[in-house]
N, C-alpha and C positions, 0 to 999 in steps of 0.2 A: 818618187818626188811625194812629199806631204800633203796631205789634202788638204785644202782651204776649210777654216773655219769661220763662222760667226761670230762676233765677240760677244753673240747672245747666247749661244750654244755649251750646255752644260759639258765639262769636260771629266771623263771618268778615270781616276787614277788607281793603276792595277794595286789590289792590297789595300785600297782605304777604308777606313770603318764605316759601316754600315750608317745610314742619317737615321737618328735619334726617331723614334714615333713620336706623331703628333699628340702634344700635350706637354712636351717636356721630360727632362728627369726627375724633376721635383713631382712629377704626378707618378710617373712612372714607379718611384720607388714609396710613393704614400697613397698609392689610390685606395686598395684595398675593396670590400666590397661597400661602396659608399651607398651604392642605389639600395643594396638590401638592407643595410643597417639603418638608411631612412625609413624604410618601411617599416621595419621594426619599433621604431622610436616613434612613429604615427601608432602604431598600435597600443603601445605602453601608454602614450598620450593619451586617447580615446579611453583607454580604460582606465586612467587615474581621474579623466573626467568623469567619467561614469562613477567610480570609487565616491567622489566629493558629491557627488549629486545622492548617491546612496547613503550617504553619511547624512547628509543633510535631512532625508526622510527617517532614518533611523532616530535622530534627535526630537523632528519634530511628532514622531509616533510615540515619544518616550520610550524606544525599546531599548537603547542603547547597553542598559544594567540586567538587562534580562539572563544574562549566563552570567555569573559571578566567577568564575573560573578560566585561568588563561592556560589552555592546553592545545599549546602550538601543531603538534601534531594529531594528538587522540582527538582534538576537539573539531577536526573535520568531519566526524561520525555524531549526525546527531542523534538524539534519541530514538530508539529502535521499537520499543514496545512501551505497554503502559508503565510500567515497574520504573523503565528508566525518565518517563516524561514526570510522574511522581517525586523521582528522587531530583531532577531540576527544579521542579516547582518548589520543591521543600527549600531549597537554598536560596531560590528568587525571596521565601516568602520569610526568610531571615534578615531580609536587610532594609534598612529606614524606607525607600521609596514603596516599597508594597506594605509595610505598618503605616504610612501615614497617609497616602493616598490612593493605594490601590490593593486595599483589604477586600475590596468587592467582588476582585477577580475570580473565577473558575478556573478550573485548568484550560479549558478551551480558550478562554480570554488570554491565558497566559502563552499561549500556543503561537499566537497570533502575533506577540509581540518578539517571543524567542526567535523565530523564523526572519523577521527583519536583523535581528542581529548575527544570526545564524549566516545569513547570506553577506551581509557586509563585511564578515571576517573570510567567509569562503574566496569573494573577491579578491580579498587582501591577498590569499592564499594563491590565488591564481595569476596576479599581476607579479607575485616572485617566481612564480614556475614559467611564466613568459618570457621574465627576465633572466633568468637563469638558463634556460634553451635556448634563448637568442645568444648571451655572450658567451657561454662554451662553446656555443655550435661555432659561431663566427671565431672565437679563440681557436680552435681545437683544427678549423680549416686555415688555420692562418692568413685571415680575411679582414683583422682589423685593421685600420690602416695605422699607419707609423705616428705615435704620440697620443693613442686614441684610447688605448688598453685602461689605464688608470680614470681615464673621466667615465666610460662604459660603467666601470667597476664602482665608480662613486654612486651610480644610480640605484647599484644595488645595495651597497651599504646606507646609503638615506632609506630605502626601502624595508632594509632590517629594521632601522630606529625608528621608522615609522610605528612598525608592529608594535615596539617595545612602546613606544610614547603612547598608542592606542591603549594599553593596557593600564599605564599608569594614569593615564585620563578617566578609565573606568573603576579602578580601584578607588579614586577619590571618592566616589559616590556609593561606595559598598557599606561604611562604618560611618560612625559619630552620628550626627543630626543632620546630616546630608540627604536630601531627595534626588538629588540629581548629581552630576560631575561637576569639578571644578571648573569655572569659566575660561582662567588663566590655560589650564591644562586642556581645555578645548582648543583657545587659540593658539596654543602651541602645537597642536594636533594639526589642525587645518593649515596653519602657517608653514609647516614641513611639505605638507599636499603642493602647496604654491611653489617652494623654492625646489620641488623633484619637477613640478611642470615647467618651471624659469629655465633649470637644467636643461631637459629635454628639448623645448624650445630652442633655446642656445645652439645646442648641438646639431637639431636637424638646419638650422640655418646654415650654420658653419659647415655641412657636410652637403647642401644642396649646390656649392660652388665647387669647380674644381680647386686642387689646394694652392696650384699657382695663380688663380685668381684673388684667393683668399688674401695671400699673402702681397699682390701687389695691390689691392684694394686698403690695405691696412695702412700703407705706406701715404694713403691720402686720407687720412682718420680727421674728422671736424674735432678737434679737441675739445674745443668748448662746448659744442653742442654734443657730444658725447658726455660730457659730465653733467649737462643740463638732463640729458636721457636718462643717466644714471639716477639723480635724485628724485625723477619723475617714478622713475620704479622704485626706489625705496619711500617714496610718501604714499605712492598706490599700495605696497605692502603694508604699511602702519595704518591703512585705513582698514582693509582687509583682514586686520588682527583682532581691530577695533569691533568691527564687524561681526566676528565671531564670537567676543565678549559679549557684544547684544542678543546675539541667538543662544548664545549659552544661557542667560536668564532671561529671556524672553523680553527683554527689553523693549523688544521693537512693538510690545501690544500694551505699553505702560502709557504713553501719551499719543491719541492718535488724530493728534491734529496740527497742522503747517501753517505757518513758520513758528506760531506760539507753543506752548508746551504748557498746558494747563493755565491759558488766558495770561499767559509771561512771557519773555524772551527765556526765562529759563526755569526750572521748575522749583518749587518752594523748600523739598525738602532734598536738597543735595547735598548735604554733610551731616546728616543725622546718624550714620552709622560711627562707631568706634572702634579701632581705631580710625581716623580719617582717610588713611589710603585705604581703606577697604571699600569706600565708597566708588572707586574708578573702577571696581571688579564686580560690586554685588549690589548696587543701588541703581534700579533699573532707570530711574529717573536721570541720573549721573553720566550713565553709560549710554543711553540715547543722547543726551545734551551733548556729551565728548565726539561720539559718532558724526551727528549734526554738522558741528563746528570745524570737526576735520576735514569733512566732506564741503564745506564750504572753502577751507582753505586749500583743497586739493584742484577743485574748479580754477581759483586764480592761479593757482600754480601752473592746472595744463593751458590757461590762457595764455601765460607767458612761455609757455613751453611751446604751443604750435605757434605763436607770432614768431618765436624766434626759428622755428622748425622750417616755417614758410618761407625764410630767407636764405636757405640752404642753395648750394649750389647744383644741387642734384634731385632731380623730378623726383624719383623713388622716394629719396628723404622726406620731400615737403609732403607726398601724399600719404607717407607712413605716418608722419608728424599728425595731418589730419583726420585719418582714420581714426587712430588712437582716440585723439580728442573728441570725436562725433561718440565715440562710445563711451567715455569719459560723462560725456554730457546725459546721454541715454541713461548710463547708470543712475545718475544723481535724479533722473526722474524718476525712473523705476522705484530708487528708493523713497521717494516720498509717495509715491503710491502706495507702497507695502506698508510704509507708516499710516498713513489716512484710511486703507481700508482694514487696519489690524492686524497686517501681516499672517493673511490666509495660505497655508503651506504652497500651493500650487502658485504665488506669487512671491514667496519666500525662495523658493527653490530657482525661480527664473532668476530673480536679483543675482544670489548666487551663482546662477550659471553664467550671467552677464559679467559679473565680477572675473572671471576665468577668461574671458574674452578681453576685458579692458586690461587685465594683467599680461597678456599673450602678445597683444598690438601693441602696447607701450614694450615692453623687449623687443618686438619687431623694429620699433621704430630707432630706439636706441642701438641696436644693431645695422642698420642702416647709417648711423653716424657714425659707427666705428669701421664699418666696411662698405662703404660707398659703391654703391652699384655703376659700374660703367656706362657711359651715356655718349653720345655723339657730340659732335661740336653744337649742334643745333640745341640741343637737352634732351635728344629725345631718348 
């Protein structure tokens, strides 16, 4: 006689397929080494941030033109003897920067700026090596999650392009009557660094959740708020590019008062360079004025963004928008301090570093609108 069973007792069917592992078939096929890749991305992120800081210091110490050749491989070896140093110094003596403003330099003075630029380039090579070892290591071990190979390869391609753009920037200051690099090329170089940081941040956030959660969260996207976050991100990026133009021509030291500029609302010599459009790249007063005005507009947009973001149904999204707004506010205050103090390098670097934080937090706020974090009915 068959044994009586409770209606709640599980029945084992002979030959039945095993129960799917916890996490579902989606994760089973797509998991890969998500934790390891996140750690690798964190290392790359930290290195790029350091690279931005070193690049800023290289510019502030006027070291960027000390190496006048682009040798991607052999350039990793610095001068090893007196003859090598003399050869490098001779190349530097032939460019306008030395002839117009640094003709007083001795070989020892030259070595000081040379090491800054050499270190900058070495760090770039090291970042490329870290990317290559990580990417090809995960690829060989077949640990890259499904759909992620192209994304991670993109980071390497952008890094390679960054090296080429860096030389394109340096090359602009080696001839003609320039004593520095072209400001718009500097803005392109810095802008691409922030693009790389943006992709790393986005990828890290995506990999921080299981694939099934990402797919579920995407269905609850707050479309309008996501669009607002996208606009906020682009607005901040434009301001970062303008800030690079300011740095490229030391425009932050041209007017050291706030809120006025030379006792007026705008500088008196705004459009003195011909043709007129060059004023927006080469006129310190004009460039600083534009940076200020865009900063005010960004503040207004940020107020709108945080007001809308605070209406989100998701606690994590509301907090993300608030945190990003606080960072924007702090950056504007620090920007004013930088101008009033005449942009000393310590404050200028802090201003640049805070721009990284603002950029990342805005991207994070945008991510939360596109992939809202699950919460309980009570909203916790």
